[in-house]
C-alpha positions in Angstrom: 24.6 -23.0 31.1 24.5 -26.9 32.9 23.4 -27.1 36.2 23.4 -30.5 38.5 21.2 -30.4 41.3 21.5 -32.7 44.3 18.4 -32.5 46.2 19.0 -34.1 49.9 15.8 -32.5 51.6 15.7 -29.7 54.7 13.4 -27.1 55.0 13.7 -25.2 51.6 11.7 -28.5 50.2 8.8 -28.9 52.6 5.2 -27.9 52.3 2.5 -27.9 55.2 1.1 -31.4 55.5 -1.4 -32.5 58.7 1.5 -33.3 61.0 3.2 -29.8 59.9 5.8 -29.2 57.7 7.4 -32.0 55.5 9.6 -33.0 52.4 7.2 -32.3 49.4 9.1 -33.8 46.1 9.5 -32.1 43.0 8.8 -28.1 45.0 12.6 -27.6 45.1 13.0 -28.7 41.4 10.5 -26.9 39.8 11.4 -23.3 41.5 14.9 -23.8 39.8 13.3 -24.5 36.7 11.4 -22.0 36.5 14.4 -19.4 37.0 16.6 -21.0 34.5 17.0 -19.5 31.4 15.6 -21.2 28.1 18.0 -23.9 26.8 19.6 -24.9 30.2 20.5 -28.2 31.1 19.7 -29.3 34.3 20.9 -32.6 35.8 19.3 -33.8 38.9 20.1 -36.2 41.9 17.2 -36.6 44.3 17.6 -38.4 47.4 14.6 -41.0 48.1 13.5 -40.4 50.3 14.2 -36.8 51.1 16.1 -36.6 54.5 16.0 -34.5 57.4 19.5 -33.4 58.0 19.3 -34.5 61.0 19.7 -37.6 59.4 22.6 -37.1 57.0 26.1 -38.8 57.6 28.6 -40.3 55.9 27.2 -42.4 53.9 24.8 -39.4 52.3 28.2 -37.3 51.8 29.3 -40.3 50.0 26.2 -40.4 47.6 26.6 -36.4 47.3 30.1 -37.1 46.1 29.2 -40.0 43.9 26.8 -37.8 42.2 29.3 -35.0 41.3 31.6 -37.1 40.0 29.2 -38.9 37.4 29.2 -35.0 36.1 32.5 -33.7 36.3 33.1 -29.8 35.7 29.7 -29.2 35.8 28.6 -26.8 38.7 26.4 -28.0 41.4 24.0 -26.8 43.7 23.3 -29.1 46.7 19.9 -28.3 48.6 20.6 -29.5 52.3 18.6 -28.9 55.8 20.6 -26.9 58.1 21.1 -28.2 61.2 24.1 -30.4 59.9 24.5 -28.3 57.2 28.1 -26.9 58.7 29.3 -30.8 58.9 28.4 -31.6 55.0 30.2 -28.2 53.9 33.2 -29.7 55.9 32.8 -32.7 54.0 32.4 -31.5 50.6 35.1 -28.8 51.0 37.9 -31.4 52.3 36.9 -34.1 50.0 37.4 -32.0 47.1 40.4 -29.7 48.2 42.6 -29.5 45.2 39.9 -30.5 42.5 38.8 -27.6 40.3 34.9 -28.4 41.6 32.0 -25.4 41.8 30.0 -26.6 44.3 26.8 -24.0 46.0 25.1 -25.7 49.4 21.5 -24.0 49.9 18.8 -24.1 52.2 16.6 -22.0 54.1 14.7 -21.0 57.7 11.6 -21.1 55.7 10.2 -23.2 52.7 9.9 -21.8 49.3 6.5 -20.3 48.8 6.3 -19.3 52.6 7.2 -15.4 51.9 10.8 -16.2 53.8 14.3 -16.7 52.5 13.7 -19.4 50.8 13.7 -17.8 47.1 16.5 -15.1 47.7 18.8 -17.8 48.9 17.9 -19.9 45.8 18.2 -16.9 43.9 21.6 -16.4 45.3 22.7 -20.0 44.8 22.1 -20.1 40.8 24.1 -16.9 40.4 27.1 -18.0 42.4 27.1 -21.8 40.9 28.0 -19.9 37.3 29.8 -17.0 39.1 33.9 -17.3 38.1 35.5 -19.0 40.9 36.2 -22.6 42.2 35.5 -24.2 46.0 32.7 -25.0 47.9 30.3 -22.4 49.5 26.6 -21.7 51.1 24.5 -19.4 49.4 22.5 -18.1 52.8 20.9 -14.4 53.7 22.4 -12.6 50.9 26.2 -14.1 51.5 28.5 -16.2 50.0 30.1 -18.2 52.9 33.2 -20.7 52.8 31.6 -24.1 53.6 34.9 -25.0 55.0 34.2 -23.4 58.3 30.7 -23.1 58.9 29.1 -22.2 61.9 25.4 -22.4 62.7 25.0 -19.7 65.5 21.4 -19.1 65.3 18.4 -22.2 65.3 15.8 -19.3 64.3 17.4 -16.0 62.3 17.7 -15.6 58.7 21.2 -15.0 59.6 21.6 -18.4 60.7 24.9 -19.0 59.6 29.0 -17.5 59.9 31.5 -19.0 58.6 35.2 -18.8 60.7 38.7 -18.8 58.6 40.0 -22.5 58.3 43.8 -22.9 57.4 44.3 -24.2 54.0 43.2 -28.0 53.4 45.8 -30.4 51.8 44.1 -32.9 49.6 42.8 -35.8 51.5 43.8 -39.0 51.8 40.9 -40.3 51.0 37.6 -38.8 48.9 35.5 -40.9 50.8 33.9 -41.6 54.1 34.0 -45.3 56.0 30.4 -45.1 57.5 31.7 -48.0 59.9 34.5 -45.9 61.7 33.0 -44.6 64.8 34.2 -40.8 65.6 32.4 -38.2 67.5 32.7 -34.7 68.7 33.1 -34.6 72.8 32.6 -31.8 74.9 34.9 -31.6 77.9 33.2 -29.5 80.8 33.5 -28.5 84.4 32.4 -31.9 86.7 33.2 -34.5 83.8 34.1 -37.9 85.4 36.8 -39.4 84.0 35.9 -42.8 84.2 32.7 -41.2 82.0 35.0 -39.9 79.6 37.1 -43.2 79.4 33.7 -45.1 79.0 33.1 -42.6 75.8 36.5 -43.1 74.3 36.3 -46.7 74.5 33.6 -47.0 72.4 35.0 -44.9 69.6 37.6 -44.9 67.6 38.4 -41.4 67.2 37.4 -37.9 68.6 37.2 -34.2 68.5 37.4 -32.8 71.7 36.2 -29.7 72.4 38.5 -28.0 75.1 38.6 -24.7 77.0 39.8 -21.4 75.6 43.2 -21.6 74.0 43.5 -25.0 74.6 43.1 -26.1 78.3 41.8 -29.2 80.5 40.6 -29.7 84.0 43.5 -30.9 86.1 42.1 -34.0 87.1 44.4 -37.3 86.8 41.3 -39.7 85.7 40.6 -37.0 82.7 44.3 -37.0 81.5 44.6 -40.8 82.1 41.3 -41.5 79.7 43.2 -39.4 77.4 46.6 -40.9 77.6 45.1 -44.1 77.6 42.8 -43.8 74.4 45.4 -42.4 72.5 48.2 -45.1 73.7 44.9 -47.3 71.8 45.7 -46.1 68.6 42.4 -43.7 68.9 42.9 -40.3 67.4 42.4 -37.5 69.3 42.0 -34.1 67.8 41.2 -30.9 70.0 39.7 -27.8 69.6 38.1 -24.6 70.9 35.0 -24.8 72.5 35.3 -20.8 71.2 33.6 -19.9 68.2 36.5 -18.0 66.7 40.4 -17.6 67.9 41.5 -21.1 68.0 44.1 -22.8 70.4 47.6 -22.0 71.0 49.5 -25.1 72.6 51.9 -23.9 75.4 50.0 -20.2 76.1 48.9 -21.7 79.5 50.3 -24.4 81.7 46.7 -26.0 82.4 47.1 -27.4 78.4 50.2 -29.2 79.0 48.6 -32.3 80.4 46.5 -32.2 76.9 49.5 -32.2 74.4 51.6 -34.4 76.6 48.8 -37.1 76.3 49.2 -37.0 72.1 45.9 -35.2 71.7 46.3 -33.7 68.0 46.1 -29.8 67.5 43.0 -28.7 65.5 44.2 -25.2 65.5 41.2 -23.1 64.3 39.3 -26.0 63.0 35.5 -25.7 64.1 34.6 -28.9 65.8 32.8 -30.0 62.3 36.1 -29.1 60.3 38.0 -31.1 63.0 35.7 -34.1 62.7 35.9 -34.3 58.8 39.8 -34.2 59.3 39.8 -37.6 61.1 37.5 -39.5 58.5 39.7 -38.3 55.8 43.4 -38.4 57.2 
């Protein structure tokens, strides 16, 4: 058995300290080594320093992908905090689309050694890494979930994640992320001033727009002009629903006509995280 461990940080590898929970180097590595059979080969790539997942971004996704490329064909466990797990899941799933890699994301709501979910999640991740199949999954709360459409729906419960089905992802134009690109997820909300939306879009190279329901927006000339102006300036805008499931249906409501007439892309069933990654890689 050969396995690659990529440890980015997160609650699973933390321990109590004078100021509260903090990363403890070696904790995850020791727990995994105890679970490997005799003769197994473990390659490790540990982020130094270990990162809170709130700080994870495109440069870190590149580092994970580089570590995977350095060990071709080897099943991999990626230890990661839960706050941005959905973004990293979408990033790896899309960047690795069309390749034959087995990658299992793993984290926990409580650290190892605290009588919580960490050990169970790690056991599931290790078993999944060497089970038949390819692709990128999350091992969490007794379930394997496709990482392409992860949603963190609870900030405290052990069953913190769901996975929304995503359309088949083609091989991306690029498999690395440009950290210099200015992309963001923006939520449209009642009363949002058109000038505020225009100002945000002016500072970005592109954006994911969380719109209402099946694909509607407010009938505000200033909002629609901000969208038209951004698209005309060459900025890619991709719409997704503020609903967790169901996706968009252009043409279903007249209230969405201005959105599509402005040239905004239809993100369909994509989660906001998946849509953001789509902009980065295409």
